[in-house]
mmCIF file of the C-alpha atoms, coordinates in Angstrom:
data_MODEL
# 
_entry.id   MODEL 
# 
loop_
_atom_site.group_PDB 
_atom_site.id 
_atom_site.type_symbol 
_atom_site.label_atom_id 
_atom_site.label_alt_id 
_atom_site.label_comp_id 
_atom_site.label_asym_id 
_atom_site.label_entity_id 
_atom_site.label_seq_id 
_atom_site.pdbx_PDB_ins_code 
_atom_site.Cartn_x 
_atom_site.Cartn_y 
_atom_site.Cartn_z 
_atom_site.occupancy 
_atom_site.B_iso_or_equiv 
_atom_site.pdbx_formal_charge 
_atom_site.auth_seq_id 
_atom_site.auth_comp_id 
_atom_site.auth_asym_id 
_atom_site.auth_atom_id 
_atom_site.pdbx_PDB_model_num 
ATOM 1  C CA . MET A 1 1  ? 0.000  0.000  0.000   1.00 0.00 ? 1  MET A CA 1 
ATOM 2  C CA . ALA A 1 2  ? 1.287  3.457  -0.895  1.00 0.00 ? 2  ALA A CA 1 
ATOM 3  C CA . ILE A 1 3  ? 2.152  5.792  1.956   1.00 0.00 ? 3  ILE A CA 1 
ATOM 4  C CA . ALA A 1 4  ? 2.492  9.544  2.218   1.00 0.00 ? 4  ALA A CA 1 
ATOM 5  C CA . ILE A 1 5  ? 5.093  11.128 4.443   1.00 0.00 ? 5  ILE A CA 1 
ATOM 6  C CA . LEU A 1 6  ? 5.002  14.649 5.821   1.00 0.00 ? 6  LEU A CA 1 
ATOM 7  C CA . TYR A 1 7  ? 8.392  15.993 6.889   1.00 0.00 ? 7  TYR A CA 1 
ATOM 8  C CA . GLU A 1 8  ? 8.783  19.143 8.965   1.00 0.00 ? 8  GLU A CA 1 
ATOM 9  C CA . PHE A 1 9  ? 12.256 20.624 9.385   1.00 0.00 ? 9  PHE A CA 1 
ATOM 10 C CA . PRO A 1 10 ? 12.128 23.440 11.974  1.00 0.00 ? 10 PRO A CA 1 
ATOM 11 C CA . GLY A 1 11 ? 14.794 26.075 11.436  1.00 0.00 ? 11 GLY A CA 1 
ATOM 12 C CA . MET A 1 12 ? 15.957 24.675 8.106   1.00 0.00 ? 12 MET A CA 1 
ATOM 13 C CA . GLY A 1 13 ? 16.352 26.978 5.108   1.00 0.00 ? 13 GLY A CA 1 
ATOM 14 C CA . GLN A 1 14 ? 16.382 26.491 1.356   1.00 0.00 ? 14 GLN A CA 1 
ATOM 15 C CA . GLU A 1 15 ? 20.181 26.177 1.204   1.00 0.00 ? 15 GLU A CA 1 
ATOM 16 C CA . GLN A 1 16 ? 20.134 23.213 3.585   1.00 0.00 ? 16 GLN A CA 1 
ATOM 17 C CA . TYR A 1 17 ? 17.235 21.613 1.705   1.00 0.00 ? 17 TYR A CA 1 
ATOM 18 C CA . ASP A 1 18 ? 19.018 22.099 -1.631  1.00 0.00 ? 18 ASP A CA 1 
ATOM 19 C CA . ALA A 1 19 ? 22.184 20.504 -0.186  1.00 0.00 ? 19 ALA A CA 1 
ATOM 20 C CA . ILE A 1 20 ? 20.163 17.433 0.830   1.00 0.00 ? 20 ILE A CA 1 
ATOM 21 C CA . MET A 1 21 ? 18.562 17.189 -2.610  1.00 0.00 ? 21 MET A CA 1 
ATOM 22 C CA . GLU A 1 22 ? 21.935 17.584 -4.320  1.00 0.00 ? 22 GLU A CA 1 
ATOM 23 C CA . GLU A 1 23 ? 23.399 14.760 -2.248  1.00 0.00 ? 23 GLU A CA 1 
ATOM 24 C CA . LEU A 1 24 ? 20.397 12.478 -2.859  1.00 0.00 ? 24 LEU A CA 1 
ATOM 25 C CA . ASP A 1 25 ? 20.321 13.433 -6.571  1.00 0.00 ? 25 ASP A CA 1 
ATOM 26 C CA . PHE A 1 26 ? 16.560 12.776 -6.891  1.00 0.00 ? 26 PHE A CA 1 
ATOM 27 C CA . SER A 1 27 ? 16.303 14.663 -10.176 1.00 0.00 ? 27 SER A CA 1 
ATOM 28 C CA . ASN A 1 28 ? 19.087 12.794 -11.997 1.00 0.00 ? 28 ASN A CA 1 
ATOM 29 C CA . GLN A 1 29 ? 18.725 9.226  -10.851 1.00 0.00 ? 29 GLN A CA 1 
ATOM 30 C CA . PRO A 1 30 ? 15.689 7.037  -10.272 1.00 0.00 ? 30 PRO A CA 1 
ATOM 31 C CA . THR A 1 31 ? 14.786 6.443  -6.661  1.00 0.00 ? 31 THR A CA 1 
ATOM 32 C CA . PRO A 1 32 ? 13.125 3.029  -6.478  1.00 0.00 ? 32 PRO A CA 1 
ATOM 33 C CA . GLY A 1 33 ? 9.701  3.276  -4.862  1.00 0.00 ? 33 GLY A CA 1 
ATOM 34 C CA . LEU A 1 34 ? 9.463  7.095  -4.743  1.00 0.00 ? 34 LEU A CA 1 
ATOM 35 C CA . LEU A 1 35 ? 6.357  8.270  -6.604  1.00 0.00 ? 35 LEU A CA 1 
ATOM 36 C CA . PHE A 1 36 ? 6.710  11.994 -5.972  1.00 0.00 ? 36 PHE A CA 1 
ATOM 37 C CA . HIS A 1 37 ? 8.271  14.630 -3.752  1.00 0.00 ? 37 HIS A CA 1 
ATOM 38 C CA . VAL A 1 38 ? 7.184  18.235 -3.152  1.00 0.00 ? 38 VAL A CA 1 
ATOM 39 C CA . SER A 1 39 ? 8.605  20.802 -0.749  1.00 0.00 ? 39 SER A CA 1 
ATOM 40 C CA . GLY A 1 40 ? 8.558  24.423 0.277   1.00 0.00 ? 40 GLY A CA 1 
ATOM 41 C CA . PRO A 1 41 ? 9.135  26.910 3.065   1.00 0.00 ? 41 PRO A CA 1 
ATOM 42 C CA . GLN A 1 42 ? 6.960  27.185 6.143   1.00 0.00 ? 42 GLN A CA 1 
ATOM 43 C CA . ASP A 1 43 ? 6.904  29.860 8.847   1.00 0.00 ? 43 ASP A CA 1 
ATOM 44 C CA . ASP A 1 44 ? 9.637  28.287 10.956  1.00 0.00 ? 44 ASP A CA 1 
ATOM 45 C CA . GLY A 1 45 ? 11.603 26.174 8.499   1.00 0.00 ? 45 GLY A CA 1 
ATOM 46 C CA . TRP A 1 46 ? 10.996 23.807 5.614   1.00 0.00 ? 46 TRP A CA 1 
ATOM 47 C CA . GLN A 1 47 ? 8.500  21.056 4.840   1.00 0.00 ? 47 GLN A CA 1 
ATOM 48 C CA . ALA A 1 48 ? 8.191  18.255 2.310   1.00 0.00 ? 48 ALA A CA 1 
ATOM 49 C CA . VAL A 1 49 ? 5.655  15.627 1.318   1.00 0.00 ? 49 VAL A CA 1 
ATOM 50 C CA . GLU A 1 50 ? 6.527  12.377 -0.411  1.00 0.00 ? 50 GLU A CA 1 
ATOM 51 C CA . VAL A 1 51 ? 4.496  9.445  -1.658  1.00 0.00 ? 51 VAL A CA 1 
ATOM 52 C CA . TRP A 1 52 ? 6.177  6.037  -1.771  1.00 0.00 ? 52 TRP A CA 1 
ATOM 53 C CA . GLU A 1 53 ? 4.958  2.720  -3.185  1.00 0.00 ? 53 GLU A CA 1 
ATOM 54 C CA . SER A 1 54 ? 5.134  1.204  0.305   1.00 0.00 ? 54 SER A CA 1 
ATOM 55 C CA . GLU A 1 55 ? 6.580  1.767  3.736   1.00 0.00 ? 55 GLU A CA 1 
ATOM 56 C CA . GLU A 1 56 ? 9.124  -0.961 2.987   1.00 0.00 ? 56 GLU A CA 1 
ATOM 57 C CA . THR A 1 57 ? 10.501 0.875  -0.073  1.00 0.00 ? 57 THR A CA 1 
ATOM 58 C CA . TRP A 1 58 ? 10.776 4.091  1.944   1.00 0.00 ? 58 TRP A CA 1 
ATOM 59 C CA . GLN A 1 59 ? 12.500 2.304  4.821   1.00 0.00 ? 59 GLN A CA 1 
ATOM 60 C CA . ALA A 1 60 ? 15.027 0.642  2.513   1.00 0.00 ? 60 ALA A CA 1 
ATOM 61 C CA . TYR A 1 61 ? 15.941 3.991  0.923   1.00 0.00 ? 61 TYR A CA 1 
ATOM 62 C CA . CYS A 1 62 ? 15.928 5.737  4.284   1.00 0.00 ? 62 CYS A CA 1 
ATOM 63 C CA . ASP A 1 63 ? 18.362 3.187  5.712   1.00 0.00 ? 63 ASP A CA 1 
ATOM 64 C CA . GLN A 1 64 ? 20.645 3.462  2.649   1.00 0.00 ? 64 GLN A CA 1 
ATOM 65 C CA . SER A 1 65 ? 21.134 7.185  2.276   1.00 0.00 ? 65 SER A CA 1 
ATOM 66 C CA . TYR A 1 66 ? 18.255 9.492  3.202   1.00 0.00 ? 66 TYR A CA 1 
ATOM 67 C CA . MET A 1 67 ? 18.859 9.867  6.935   1.00 0.00 ? 67 MET A CA 1 
ATOM 68 C CA . ASP A 1 68 ? 22.602 10.382 6.456   1.00 0.00 ? 68 ASP A CA 1 
ATOM 69 C CA . ALA A 1 69 ? 21.976 13.224 3.999   1.00 0.00 ? 69 ALA A CA 1 
ATOM 70 C CA . VAL A 1 70 ? 19.354 14.881 6.226   1.00 0.00 ? 70 VAL A CA 1 
ATOM 71 C CA . GLN A 1 71 ? 21.358 14.606 9.429   1.00 0.00 ? 71 GLN A CA 1 
ATOM 72 C CA . LYS A 1 72 ? 24.332 16.346 7.798   1.00 0.00 ? 72 LYS A CA 1 
ATOM 73 C CA . GLN A 1 73 ? 22.106 19.436 7.500   1.00 0.00 ? 73 GLN A CA 1 
ATOM 74 C CA . ILE A 1 74 ? 19.753 19.328 10.507  1.00 0.00 ? 74 ILE A CA 1 
ATOM 75 C CA . GLN A 1 75 ? 19.381 17.216 13.636  1.00 0.00 ? 75 GLN A CA 1 
ATOM 76 C CA . THR A 1 76 ? 15.756 17.837 14.620  1.00 0.00 ? 76 THR A CA 1 
ATOM 77 C CA . PHE A 1 77 ? 12.885 17.066 12.284  1.00 0.00 ? 77 PHE A CA 1 
ATOM 78 C CA . HIS A 1 78 ? 9.426  15.515 12.428  1.00 0.00 ? 78 HIS A CA 1 
ATOM 79 C CA . VAL A 1 79 ? 8.034  12.770 10.233  1.00 0.00 ? 79 VAL A CA 1 
ATOM 80 C CA . ALA A 1 80 ? 4.366  11.690 9.996   1.00 0.00 ? 80 ALA A CA 1 
ATOM 81 C CA . PHE A 1 81 ? 3.014  8.834  7.866   1.00 0.00 ? 81 PHE A CA 1 
ATOM 82 C CA . PHE A 1 82 ? -0.446 8.179  6.513   1.00 0.00 ? 82 PHE A CA 1 
ATOM 83 C CA . PRO A 1 83 ? -1.850 5.628  4.061   1.00 0.00 ? 83 PRO A CA 1 
ATOM 84 C CA . VAL A 1 84 ? -2.651 6.942  0.599   1.00 0.00 ? 84 VAL A CA 1 
ATOM 85 C CA . HIS A 1 85 ? -6.252 6.600  -0.510  1.00 0.00 ? 85 HIS A CA 1 
ATOM 86 C CA . LYS A 1 86 ? -6.121 8.646  -3.753  1.00 0.00 ? 86 LYS A CA 1 
ATOM 87 C CA . VAL A 1 87 ? -3.634 10.697 -5.755  1.00 0.00 ? 87 VAL A CA 1 
ATOM 88 C CA . PHE A 1 88 ? -4.633 13.397 -8.224  1.00 0.00 ? 88 PHE A CA 1 
ATOM 89 C CA . LEU A 1 89 ? -2.062 15.138 -10.406 1.00 0.00 ? 89 LEU A CA 1 
ATOM 90 C CA . GLY A 1 90 ? -2.789 18.374 -12.208 1.00 0.00 ? 90 GLY A CA 1 
ATOM 91 C CA . GLU A 1 91 ? -1.478 19.460 -15.577 1.00 0.00 ? 91 GLU A CA 1 
ATOM 92 C CA . SER A 1 92 ? 1.812  20.942 -14.322 1.00 0.00 ? 92 SER A CA 1 
ATOM 93 C CA . THR A 1 93 ? 4.220  18.876 -12.267 1.00 0.00 ? 93 THR A CA 1 
ATOM 94 C CA . ASN A 1 94 ? 6.869  21.587 -11.883 1.00 0.00 ? 94 ASN A CA 1 
ATOM 95 C CA . PRO A 1 95 ? 5.415  24.966 -10.892 1.00 0.00 ? 95 PRO A CA 1 
ATOM 96 C CA . SER A 1 96 ? 8.778  26.760 -10.590 1.00 0.00 ? 96 SER A CA 1 
# 
């Protein structure tokens, strides 16, 4: 079953987020099990939402490289999971 993950990174800025994304190289190499990733600023830091094919695929990737990349930039963050019931995608997948 697909899962959605909400990440909240208090105190983190765009430079730290971009450093994580550069290390993970999401845009240049396939990430098995990752269906999509979106992110943006919030009042006190940064947030991201991902949808993965399953919790197992997320956990495997997380154990391999994700947590190492994140913890190089920030030590405190919050993660919440919920099962995915439906996904709707609009016409544009890259608003920037």
